[in-house]
C-alpha atoms as one frame of an Amber mdcrd trajectory, in Angstrom:
protein
  -7.193 -35.764  22.599  -7.957 -34.283  19.321 -10.671 -36.045  17.372 -11.805
 -35.830  13.885 -15.079 -33.934  13.066 -15.997 -37.493  11.430 -14.952 -39.350
  14.769 -17.286 -37.083  16.676 -20.114 -37.614  14.572 -21.133 -33.917  13.826
 -20.939 -34.619  10.199 -23.413 -37.116  10.050 -25.727 -38.028   7.262 -24.726
 -34.848   5.076 -21.076 -35.912   4.881 -21.119 -38.275   2.224 -23.023 -36.028
   0.037 -20.642 -33.004   0.758 -17.913 -35.275  -0.492 -19.744 -36.319  -3.804
 -20.193 -32.751  -4.786 -16.641 -32.139  -5.452 -17.124 -28.513  -6.294 -15.162
 -25.546  -4.839 -15.660 -21.954  -4.716 -12.591 -21.454  -6.513 -14.123 -22.958
  -9.698 -17.311 -21.008  -9.415 -16.672 -17.456  -9.427 -19.638 -16.149 -11.142
 -18.815 -12.696 -11.712 -19.072 -10.789 -15.177 -15.902  -8.751 -14.268 -16.063
  -5.853 -16.698 -19.866  -5.121 -15.904 -18.980  -5.526 -12.059 -15.751  -3.116
 -12.020 -18.088  -0.727 -13.938 -19.934  -0.034 -10.677 -16.692   0.776  -9.213
 -15.748   3.602 -11.456 -15.276   7.042 -10.293 -17.706   9.704 -12.181 -17.029
  13.610 -12.584 -19.939  15.445 -13.574 -18.247  18.482 -13.098 -14.973  19.774
 -14.098 -12.316  18.603 -11.351 -10.207  21.063  -9.559  -6.464  20.506  -8.899
  -5.048  17.034  -7.288  -7.847  16.679  -4.665 -10.536  15.652  -7.453  -8.810
  14.681 -10.364  -9.235  11.205 -12.148  -5.797   9.660 -12.382  -3.753   7.025
 -14.443  -0.419   5.047 -13.969   1.762   2.163 -14.813   3.888   1.944 -11.940
   6.581   3.911 -13.362   4.902   7.208 -14.833   1.536   8.683 -13.834  -0.829
  11.318 -14.816  -3.744  13.686 -13.408  -6.530  15.742 -15.579  -7.843  18.831
 -13.853  -8.858  22.303 -14.691  -6.217  25.337 -13.989  -8.369  28.282 -16.040
 -11.427  29.026 -17.517 -10.358  27.687 -20.996  -7.541  25.120 -19.732  -6.878
  21.670 -18.695  -3.553  20.477 -16.930  -2.783  17.161 -18.136  -0.034  16.357
 -15.096   2.711  13.937 -15.933   5.258  12.618 -13.512   7.643   9.449 -12.971
   7.969   7.834  -9.623  11.875   8.271  -9.844  12.557  11.521 -10.821  14.577
  12.773  -7.796  18.204  14.545  -6.809  21.179  12.611  -6.599  23.380  14.504
  -4.727  25.693  14.044  -1.858  26.928  17.178  -0.520  24.036  18.999   1.093
  22.271  16.978   3.220  24.298  17.963   6.495  23.009  21.385   6.343  19.349
  20.277   6.604  17.168  19.940   9.345  15.915  16.770   7.218  19.088  14.999
   6.410  18.410  13.605   2.893  16.259  16.769   1.840  17.115  18.262  -0.791
  19.832  15.753  -1.452  17.495  12.850  -2.609  14.125  14.790  -3.209  11.689
  14.189  -5.608  11.591  16.623  -8.382   8.462  17.516 -10.091   8.856  17.054
 -14.018   5.404  19.327 -15.629   2.496  19.197 -17.288   0.658  19.762 -20.734
  -2.194  22.004 -21.028  -5.507  21.096 -23.362  -6.200  24.879 -24.443  -9.880
  24.834 -25.447 -11.432  27.559 -27.809 -14.316  28.226 -25.491 -14.851  28.710
 -21.730 -14.863  25.569 -19.876 -18.357  24.993 -18.225 -19.043  21.385 -17.626
 -18.028  17.860 -18.033 -18.952  14.070 -17.885 -15.789  11.989 -17.300 -15.195
   8.714 -15.813 -12.446   6.879 -14.504 -12.721   3.183 -15.697 -10.889   1.217
 -13.393 -11.256  -1.987 -15.525  -9.535  -0.804 -18.393  -7.429   1.692 -16.218
  -8.694   4.732 -18.763 -10.052   8.071 -18.451 -12.889   8.593 -20.778 -15.940
  11.339 -21.512 -16.243  14.565 -22.607 -15.843  18.181 -21.853 -18.197  20.987
 -22.650 -17.553  24.584 -23.578 -19.575  27.161 -24.352 -18.034  27.151 -28.024
 -18.595  22.874 -28.186 -17.758  19.794 -26.764 -14.350  17.623 -26.749 -14.645
  13.716 -26.062 -11.299  12.529 -24.187  -9.801   9.198 -23.894  -6.336   9.204
 -21.733  -4.380   6.482 -20.463  -0.957   5.462 -19.787   0.004   2.221 -21.255
   0.610  -0.599 -18.833   3.392  -2.203 -20.494   5.231   0.980 -22.272   6.063
   4.414 -20.343   3.686   6.170 -22.871   1.000   8.535 -21.966  -1.835   8.601
 -24.483  -4.535  11.641 -24.809  -6.820  11.228 -27.517  -9.301  14.395 -27.992
 -11.713  14.619 -30.659 -13.603  18.015 -30.847 -16.935  19.326 -32.777 -16.439
  21.684 -35.247 -16.737  24.880 -33.159 -13.772  23.347 -30.768 -11.709  22.083
 -33.550  -9.014  24.953 -33.160  -7.869  23.547 -29.224  -4.331  22.845 -28.874
  -2.043  21.189 -26.351   1.126  22.984 -24.958   4.169  21.658 -22.797   5.033
  23.427 -19.120   8.056  22.317 -17.512   8.078  22.578 -13.727  11.205  23.662
 -11.794  13.370  20.945 -11.070  13.651  21.827  -7.399  12.986  20.320  -3.897
   9.292  21.354  -2.782  10.254  21.102   0.771  13.056  24.024   0.694  11.357
  27.310   0.537  12.746  30.623  -0.560  13.376  31.836  -4.263  16.235  32.935
  -6.009  14.405  36.286  -7.155  13.014  38.441  -4.610  12.335  35.893  -2.097
  15.749  35.208  -0.818  18.176  32.421  -1.325  18.138  28.796  -1.355  19.497
  26.777   1.825  23.188  26.484   1.771  24.797  24.290  -0.898  21.554  23.935
  -2.891  21.055  25.942  -5.842  18.491  23.997  -7.754  19.172  22.671 -11.287
  20.095  24.367 -14.802  17.295  25.464 -16.738  15.579  22.680 -19.044  16.231
  22.802 -22.899  13.310  22.282 -24.915  13.448  21.578 -28.524  10.028  21.490
 -30.525   9.697  19.973 -33.741   7.038  18.716 -36.292   7.438  15.055 -35.543
   8.822  15.269 -31.845   9.286  17.475 -29.238  11.823  17.343 -26.180  12.608
  18.731 -22.797  15.635  17.758 -21.508  16.365  18.601 -17.617  20.259  17.828
 -16.540  20.902  17.504 -12.919  23.383  18.958 -11.159  23.719  15.981  -8.902
  24.065  13.571 -11.835  21.186  11.885 -14.127  19.069  13.233 -16.417  14.994
  13.811 -16.719  13.738  13.981 -20.475  10.189  14.495 -21.520   9.211  13.841
 -24.981   6.249  14.203 -26.969   4.472  14.257 -30.568   0.911  15.342 -31.268
  -0.763  13.202 -34.336  -3.534  14.921 -35.878  -6.106  13.125 -37.921  -9.247
  15.417 -39.050 -10.778  17.058 -35.765  -8.775  14.439 -33.540  -5.380  15.572
 -31.886  -3.645  12.802 -30.307  -0.785  13.237 -27.551   1.636  10.805 -27.071
   4.100  11.444 -24.473   6.916   9.682 -22.161   9.284  10.701 -19.587  12.706
   9.061 -19.222  14.897   9.449 -15.907  18.375   7.567 -15.832  21.021   7.841
 -13.405  24.025   7.828 -13.518  23.264   7.131 -17.275  22.247   9.819 -19.186
  20.300   8.112 -22.047  16.440   9.221 -20.503  16.146  11.177 -23.993  16.810
   7.763 -25.756  14.596   5.509 -23.925  11.463   8.202 -23.999  11.864   8.960
 -27.399  11.749   5.199 -28.161   8.461   4.850 -26.226   6.850   7.985 -28.292
   7.992   6.479 -31.438   6.266   3.002 -30.186   3.251   4.565 -29.854   3.341
   6.715 -33.184   3.954   3.180 -35.202   1.163   1.646 -33.603  -2.572   2.083
 -34.330  -4.762   3.226 -31.428  -6.783   0.039 -31.340  -3.650  -2.122 -30.933
  -2.239   0.449 -27.954  -5.398  -0.307 -26.300  -5.581  -3.544 -26.541  -2.053
  -4.414 -25.449  -2.883  -1.912 -22.585  -6.098  -3.703 -21.371  -4.543  -6.910
 -21.068  -2.525  -6.230 -17.886  -5.280  -4.699 -16.079  -8.244  -6.827 -17.198
  -5.794 -10.123 -15.876  -5.213  -7.981 -12.537  -8.597  -7.518 -10.925  -9.706
 -11.265 -10.875  -6.860 -12.426  -8.979  -9.249 -11.668  -5.879 -12.535 -10.559
  -5.310 -14.390  -8.613  -2.532 -18.343  -7.649  -2.685 -19.960  -5.807   0.544
 -23.085  -4.231   0.969 -22.138  -0.781   1.276 -21.360   0.515  -2.433 -19.355
   3.357  -1.030 -16.897   1.155   0.791 -16.729  -1.385  -1.885 -15.917   1.025
  -4.489 -13.242   2.720  -2.059 -11.546  -0.649  -1.750 -11.387  -1.302  -5.468
 -10.093   2.070  -5.693  -6.947   1.315  -3.416  -6.685  -1.614  -5.595  -5.994
   0.564  -8.963  -4.340   3.287  -7.347  -1.630   0.668  -5.843  -0.999  -1.029
  -9.203  -0.808   2.009 -10.753   1.879   3.144  -8.246   3.836  -0.099  -8.223
   3.477  -2.343 -11.073   6.524  -3.882 -12.089   8.330  -2.614  -8.926  10.642
  -0.621 -10.683   9.929   2.093  -8.020   9.311   2.338  -4.250   5.464   3.895
  -3.829   6.614   6.914  -2.063   4.541   9.571  -0.541   3.556  10.970  -3.660
   3.322   7.639  -5.879   3.698   8.444  -9.488   1.722  11.424  -8.982   4.155
  14.197  -7.697   2.835  17.499  -6.930   5.261  20.370  -6.995   3.614  21.967
  -3.794   4.055  18.864  -1.575   5.551  18.875   1.527   6.660  15.144   0.795
   8.803  14.701  -1.615  10.476  11.424  -0.631   9.990   7.988   1.032   9.007
   8.319   4.419   9.918   4.824   6.475   8.417   5.949   9.902   4.864   4.775
   8.674   4.068   5.755   5.007   6.115   2.820   2.990   4.619   0.232   5.371
   1.161   1.387   5.145   1.096   2.164   1.520   2.102  -1.843   0.934   0.089
  -3.006   3.656  -3.120  -4.580   1.983  -1.583  -5.643  -1.141  -0.774  -9.212
   0.156  -4.457 -10.339   1.855  -5.961  -8.860  -1.456  -3.912 -11.641  -3.435
  -1.261  -9.216  -5.037   2.214 -10.535  -3.864   3.793  -9.421  -7.246   2.873
  -5.739  -6.508   4.274  -6.015  -2.862   7.462  -7.944  -3.836   9.061  -4.702
  -5.490   9.495  -3.304  -1.739  11.099  -6.540  -0.687  13.242  -6.637  -3.796
  14.103  -2.751  -3.481  15.515  -3.336  -0.031  17.706  -5.997  -1.180  18.831
  -4.321  -4.041  20.184  -1.503  -1.782  21.259  -3.386   1.198  24.781  -2.173
   1.083  23.389   1.529   1.281  21.309   0.280   4.194  24.382  -0.922   5.733
  26.336   2.486   5.185  23.254   4.385   6.823  24.633   3.177  10.440  27.794
   4.645  12.079  31.199   3.224  10.569  31.945   0.934  13.466  28.640  -0.598
  12.954  28.596  -1.125   9.228  30.138  -4.626   9.322  27.262  -6.286  10.660
  24.162  -3.853  10.965  21.896  -1.967   8.829  19.089   1.014   9.543  17.358
   3.645   7.834  16.182   7.100   8.825  12.835   8.510   8.476  13.258   9.955
   5.012  15.060   8.765   2.057  15.266   8.709  -1.666  14.674   5.407  -4.012
  18.405   4.353  -3.389  17.357   4.131   0.610  20.194   6.600   1.766  19.189
   7.976   5.009  22.037   8.161   7.763  21.157   7.133  11.359  23.007   8.333
  14.196  24.267   5.963  17.362  21.886   6.909  19.915  24.179   5.557  22.837
  26.817   8.559  22.156  24.487  11.247  20.326  21.001  12.740  20.848  18.421
  10.598  19.398  16.187  13.461  18.563  14.436  12.951  15.193  15.926   9.890
  14.685  13.899   6.390  14.549  15.866   3.619  14.874  13.349   1.105  14.292
  12.027   1.829  10.572  14.129  -0.711   8.736  12.952  -3.361  10.983   9.351
  -2.392  10.717  10.131  -2.503   6.707  11.291  -5.737   7.056   7.896  -6.909
   9.040   6.439  -5.795   5.612   9.268  -8.311   4.138   8.581 -11.097   6.234
   4.955 -11.351   5.762   5.572 -11.138   1.948   7.578 -14.604   3.021   4.327
 -15.711   5.261   1.905 -15.175   2.554   3.997 -16.956  -0.304   6.019 -19.200
   1.655   8.927 -18.640  -0.736  11.644 -20.191   1.304  14.637 -18.652  -1.075
  13.360 -15.045  -1.013  13.411 -15.864   3.012  16.890 -17.432   2.990  18.616
 -14.689   0.313  16.671 -11.507   0.515  14.953 -11.569   4.111  17.006 -13.189
   6.681  20.291 -11.347   6.069  18.801  -7.611   6.391  16.366  -8.626   9.116
  19.457 -10.050  11.347  21.168  -6.651  10.308  18.422  -4.611  11.450  18.414
  -6.164  14.575  22.071  -6.071  14.929  21.858  -2.268  14.742  19.731  -2.500
  18.177  22.671  -4.854  19.712  25.281  -1.992  19.101  23.394   0.378  21.583
  21.266  -1.542  24.083  22.879  -2.102  27.390  22.137  -4.003  30.653  20.690
  -1.954  33.655  21.412  -2.305  37.329  18.201  -4.291  37.291  20.050  -7.026
  35.286  17.291  -6.423  32.316  18.104  -5.061  28.680  17.469  -1.338  28.254
  17.484   0.848  25.294  19.141   4.658  25.633  16.779   7.361  24.512  15.394
   6.969  20.882  12.607   8.628  19.125   8.635   7.124  19.226   7.800   8.410
  15.654   6.026  11.697  16.085   5.663  11.877  19.615   9.397  12.115  21.408
  12.539  10.621  22.640  12.442   8.522  25.413  14.277   5.313  27.069  12.954
   2.399  26.400  10.722   3.296  23.841   7.716   1.067  23.586   8.113   1.346
  19.852  11.568  -0.016  19.490  11.041  -2.584  22.121   7.865  -4.224  20.116
  10.423  -4.138  16.942  13.261  -5.841  18.605  11.400  -8.300  20.382   9.270
  -9.319  17.069  12.742  -9.196  15.087  14.436 -11.792  17.530  11.740 -14.194
  17.733  11.085 -13.850  14.003  15.006 -14.679  13.347  14.811 -17.706  15.543
  11.582 -18.741  13.727  13.493 -18.201  10.540  16.759 -20.488  11.686  14.174
 -23.111  12.753  12.487 -22.984   9.041  15.498 -22.911   7.057  17.707 -25.147
   9.270  20.101 -22.437   9.938  22.453 -23.029  12.826  23.246 -19.399  13.278
  25.772 -18.132  16.246  23.393 -15.456  17.082  20.615 -17.645  18.145  21.550
 -17.586  21.841  22.001 -13.753  21.752  18.540 -13.556  20.284  16.990 -15.693
  22.836  18.712 -14.047  25.533  17.454 -10.694  24.343  13.794 -12.099  24.813
  14.654 -13.449  28.039  16.053 -10.263  29.407  14.528  -7.400  27.471  12.895
  -4.869  29.932   9.247  -5.283  29.731   6.787  -2.654  27.820   6.377   0.714
  30.131   2.774   0.469  31.281   0.506   2.795  33.673  -2.955   2.722  34.664
  -4.040   3.958  31.014  -2.016   0.966  29.015   1.278   0.968  27.149   3.093
   4.219  27.574   5.367   5.746  24.959   8.436   4.494  26.694  10.187   4.897
  30.297   8.658   7.540  32.555   6.616   8.796  29.592   2.858   8.121  29.448
   0.739   8.805  26.582  -0.793  12.121  27.703  -1.174  14.347  24.543  -3.228
  13.486  21.290  -0.847  11.498  18.712  -1.878  10.555  15.435   0.496   7.849
  15.332   0.303   4.461  16.964   4.036   3.790  17.411   3.422   2.820  20.829
   0.984   0.116  20.081   3.140  -1.631  17.465   3.093  -4.866  19.503  -0.424
  -4.967  18.991  -0.865  -3.735  15.316   0.436  -4.615  12.884   3.103  -6.956
  14.698   0.463  -8.944  16.122   2.357  -9.867  19.171  -0.266 -10.091  21.844
  -2.467 -13.160  22.446  -5.801 -11.487  22.718  -7.286 -14.745  23.833  -5.314
 -14.236  27.064  -8.057 -11.993  29.013  -5.430  -9.925  30.743  -3.475  -9.326
  27.596  -6.882  -8.401  25.777  -7.552  -6.230  28.624  -4.337  -4.340  28.548
  -4.605  -4.092  24.433  -7.817  -2.859  24.585  -7.160  -0.036  27.067  -4.647
   1.339  25.297  -6.530   1.724  22.139  -9.235   3.276  24.057  -6.848   5.532
  25.674  -5.097   6.347  22.510  -8.428   7.401  20.906  -9.400   9.310  23.630
  -7.535  12.224  22.609  -8.960  13.024  19.150  -7.674  16.475  18.454  -4.639
  15.352  16.416  -5.786  12.003  14.958  -5.212  12.026  11.388  -6.475   9.495
   8.479  -4.175   6.561   9.200  -5.201   7.124  13.087  -8.719   6.103  11.896
  -7.495   3.120   9.695  -5.161   2.007  12.423  -7.544   2.187  14.797 -10.233
   0.220  12.615  -7.816  -2.660  12.048  -6.999  -2.889  15.873 -10.842  -3.140
  16.801 -11.207  -5.908  13.988  -8.387  -7.716  16.033 -10.951  -7.589  19.352
 -13.823  -8.845  17.267 -15.515  -5.681  17.003 -16.868  -4.918  13.756 -19.319
  -2.332  14.582 -16.350   0.152  15.676 -13.875  -0.914  13.128 -16.397  -0.155
  10.344 -17.419   3.066  12.201 -13.949   4.271  12.294 -13.648   3.811   8.435
 -16.731   5.707   7.924 -15.454   8.466   9.892 -12.330   8.736   7.910 -14.444
   8.764   4.817 -16.626  11.413   6.055 -13.585  13.765   7.956 -10.282  13.117
   5.836 -10.648  11.329   2.525 -10.939  13.340  -0.644 -13.234  12.827  -3.770
 -10.950  10.641  -5.843  -9.758   8.624  -2.675  -6.748  10.693  -2.251  -5.600
  12.268   0.753  -3.649  15.145   2.659  -1.343  15.679   5.421  -1.221  19.283
   5.030  -0.313  18.249   1.284  -0.766  15.403  -0.412   0.282  11.858   0.352
  -1.010   8.477  -0.826  -0.384   6.013   2.052  -3.500   6.193   4.371  -6.192
   4.913   1.745  -4.379   1.762   0.861  -4.211   1.213   4.699  -8.082   1.780
   4.767  -8.134  -1.134   2.364  -6.270  -2.908   4.736  -8.950  -2.341   7.293
 -11.535  -3.864   5.246  -9.727  -6.938   4.526  -9.150  -7.086   8.573 -12.941
  -7.217   8.821 -13.178 -10.118   6.366  -9.995 -12.269   7.113  -7.289 -12.162
   9.376  -4.330 -14.607   9.649  -2.418 -14.424  12.876  -0.303 -17.003  14.392
  -0.951 -19.839  12.441  -5.004 -19.505  12.324  -7.189 -18.231   9.746 -10.254
 -16.392  10.965 -12.973 -15.952   8.093 -15.544 -12.564   8.912 -13.948 -11.942
  12.125 -15.254  -8.425  12.233 -18.172  -8.059  10.349 -20.351  -5.387  11.089
 -24.079  -6.683  11.925 -25.538  -4.567   8.887 -23.209  -6.175   6.463 -25.937
  -9.015   6.230 -24.363 -10.472   3.077 -20.907 -10.602   2.176 -18.553 -12.606
  -0.394 -15.346 -12.675  -1.319 -12.820 -15.149  -3.187  -9.145 -15.892  -3.390
  -8.163 -13.633  -0.508  -4.653 -14.591   0.494  -3.905 -15.827   3.777  -0.311
 -16.389   5.888   0.727 -19.826   4.737  -0.217 -19.099   1.586  -3.889 -19.797
   1.339  -6.349 -18.854  -0.971  -9.351 -18.003   0.749 -13.135 -17.685  -0.389
 -16.295 -17.408   1.747 -19.885 -16.527   1.588 -21.895 -14.674   4.326 -25.769
 -14.891   3.943 -28.356 -13.148   6.082 -25.875 -12.712   9.085 -24.093 -16.045
   8.992 -21.208 -17.585   7.268 -22.610 -20.356   4.752 -19.238 -21.872   3.524
 -15.407 -21.445   3.557 -13.452 -22.677   0.613  -9.461 -22.952   1.334  -6.792
 -23.674  -1.452  -3.156 -24.761  -0.139  -0.663 -23.374  -2.445   2.468 -24.561
  -0.313   1.341 -27.529   1.595   1.537 -25.294   5.117  -0.760 -26.741   8.029
  -4.144 -25.446   7.934  -6.256 -24.118  10.933  -9.489 -21.979  10.368 -12.091
 -20.740  12.237 -14.995 -20.484   9.828 -17.252 -18.720  12.070 -19.979 -21.656
  11.693 -21.136 -23.295  14.455 -22.507 -26.829  14.731 -22.450 -29.659  12.184
 -20.305 -28.839   8.946 -19.979 -30.580   5.693 -16.456 -31.059   4.188 -16.310
 -30.766   0.165 -13.200 -31.894  -1.623 -11.072 -33.681   0.821 -11.849 -37.025
   2.964 -13.371 -35.952   6.088 -10.854 -37.813   8.418  -8.082 -35.352   7.605
 -10.216 -32.533   9.239  -9.756 -32.377  13.067 -11.930 -30.043  15.387  -9.708
 -28.165  17.722 -12.631 -26.683  19.508 -13.742 -22.912  19.881 -14.769 -23.184
  16.172 -11.511 -24.143  14.875 -10.929 -27.056  12.471  -7.718 -28.293  11.337
  -6.993 -29.754   7.930  -4.490 -31.803   6.270  -4.556 -29.969   2.870  -1.930
 -31.351   0.764  -0.412 -28.346  -1.815  -2.887 -27.631  -4.443  -5.676 -29.031
  -2.617  -9.100 -27.239  -1.917 -11.345 -27.832   0.940 -14.841 -26.386   1.450
 -16.718 -26.533   4.563 -20.206 -25.540   4.614 -23.296 -25.473   7.044 -24.895
 -28.402   7.468 -28.481 -26.899   6.205 -26.940 -24.971   3.082 -28.439 -26.453
   0.152 -27.083 -23.363  -2.277 -24.330 -23.882  -4.633 -20.375 -22.518  -4.010
 -20.934 -19.880  -6.303 -18.915 -16.263  -5.205 -21.240 -13.529  -6.678 -21.637
  -9.853  -5.807 -23.779  -8.915  -3.252 -26.882  -6.835  -3.188 -26.111  -2.795
  -2.135 -28.305  -2.268   0.653 -25.950   0.929   1.890 -25.065   4.065  -0.171
 -26.430   1.876  -3.278 -25.873   4.716  -5.674 -22.868   5.967  -4.758 -19.995
   6.678  -7.000 -16.455   8.397  -6.056 -15.653  11.572  -8.035 -17.273  14.935
  -8.077 -20.672  15.469  -8.489
C-alpha cells in the first residue's frame, strides 16, 4: 500500500518550515540575461572563411552568413528557406525521385568590396540580440559592421561605417544560378543536364537609384525576387535587402519591395528596437547552466540556430535551414533522420512554439502525404519517401509488389513521433484530435496494406529499407515504428474517448507482430541480417531511442539494449556526427553520464565546425541540435509517465542548474545540483497531469508549495504529487538551507571558451 511521505514520517520537523516558505524556483530565476548571454557569443578573431566558420543570422524565413571570398571582398550570403523548384515532370528520371523537381535553389549574395586588402577582424555573433557586430581591418583602414535580419520582417540590414581611407567601399549584388545543386553537369563544356531538367531562365536585374531588383522566374511555376537599397549617410552605407518567394502566386517582387520600403522609412534605432524584442523574450523561457563553458555555449548556439531557422513555422527546417549553400549535396528535406533530429531538442528546451511548425506543416500538406502512397491505398494511408520539398511530395512504392530499394516506409511514422511528442509536452487535446491522430492513423494504415501473416501465424513485413544499411524482411526500423504507432493510436483513443473501429486491428498487430530479430550481439537490422559493418544511422535501435519503448528497469531488456548499443559503436569507421549524439542520448538512458558526456566531447573534437555547424560531405544542420538534445537528456528525461532529474550527469559536473525545462505531461522543471548532489527540484504543472518525479535526492525531503499530504512516496526515489494545473511543488533536501534561486554555475571546464575562430 502506498503511503504519503508525511505518513511515513520522513519529512519530520522540517516539513512545516518548508510549507511556510512558499517560495518556488520558478519565482527566483536570478539571471542578468544580457550579461549571461554575452558569455555565449561566438568570437571571430580572424576573418571567417566560407560556410564552415561564418557568423550567421536568420528569422525563420530568411538567413544570411558573412565570410571572406577574396583579399578585398566579404560575401554577405542571403537565402530563404522556401526557395525551391515546383516541378512535376522530371522526378521519374532521377535516382532520387523528387530531385530536382522539388530541389532547394540558391538565391545569391552581396559583396562588400573594400578599398584595401582585408587583413584582420574582430567580429562577434551576439546571440542575445541576434546580430553580427564588430570591425574589419584592411591595409588601408577599418570598417565597423552591424548586421541582422529583422525578427518580424523579411529584411536584412547591414550597416557599415568606414574610416576616411576606406570610405570608398561598396556593395554589389551577385545572383546564383537557380539550379539544383545535386544535379551535376554544365550546359557549356561539361555535358548536358539530366533529362527534363534544363534549369531556369536567367534572372532579370534592374538597378535603380532608390530600389534595385533581381527577379528570378521558375520554369515549374512561382517566382523568387531579391530587392535591395543602399542608404548612404556620410561614411556609412546601409544595405537593406529582402528575398520574396511565392508559388503559385507571382507577387514575390511586391512582397520583398514592401519589406525594403519598410526598412527605408524606419530609423535604424527603431529597427533594432523592434527586432530585439522577440529575441530578448525568446531566451528567458528556459535556462541551462553547466560547469563546462564549451558545452554550455554550444547548447545556447543551438537554441539560437533553430530559432533562426524555424521561427514562425513558415518553413520546415530542412538540411540547409535558411542558409542554403550552392554546392550542397542536400538541397531538400530529408525524412529518414534529418528533420526528426533537427526538431528534437526544442520541446525539452521549452520552445514548443518552434517545434509546432513541424506539426502544422504535416497537417497542412496531409493530402500530399496521402497522394504519396500508391493509388489503391490513398483512401486511408499516407507516407513520405526519403526526400521532399516544402510541400511534402515524395512518392513511396508498395513494397509487397515492388523492390523496396531506397524506400524507407517508416519516415512519416517517425515524423509523427515528433508530432506526438508535441502533444505530450503540451497536452493540447485539440491538436491531438485534429492534427495528430488522423495522420498517425494513416501512417500505420500504410503498413497494414503490405504486412502479411506468415506460416508461423505471426504478422511479418516484406522487404523494406533500414535507413542507410539495406533492404530486409522484418526490418527492425519498421517493426519498432509500427509497434509504437499501434500502441500510441490505442492510447490516443483512450485519452480522447474515441471508439475507433480499428482498435481491435491495432491490438491484433501488437499481439501477433513478429518479434525483433536478435542475435548474440543484440538487435539485428532485420530477418537474417545481422549488424555486421559500420553504420552511422541507428535505425535498428529505434525501439530504444528515440521511441523509448524498452523497459530499462527490466534486467533482461536493459542487458539487450546495452549490448546492442555497444555493438553498434564497436564498428567506428562510418560513424558520423549524429552517431555520436545518438549514442550519447542512449547512454543517458542507462544513467551513464560519463560515457554520454564523452561521446559529445568526441563529437565536438571530431565533427563539429567552429561556428557549431556541421557537414556530411557538404553542409547540413540537423546534428548539432541533436547534440543539444543529448545535453538535455543528461539533465532531464520524461519517459513512461516519470520525470527524472539529473539522470546522467557526469561526475565532473559538480554544479549544474536549470530552470523551466519542459517534460512530458506539460511540466516545467527547475533544479539545482551543488557539489555533486541535487539540493532542490521545482515542478510547475501546466495541465494538471499526474506527476511522478525521480528527484535524485535520497532520505528526508522538505516540501514547499503544496500540502505534504498530496505527496506520495512510491519507493526507489520516486514521488507522486497530486499537483493541480498552475500549481508548483518544490522538493528539497532536509539539510538544504539555501534559497531556491536559479543562478549560473561557476565554469570549471573550458572556462575561457568561445565558439568562432581564433
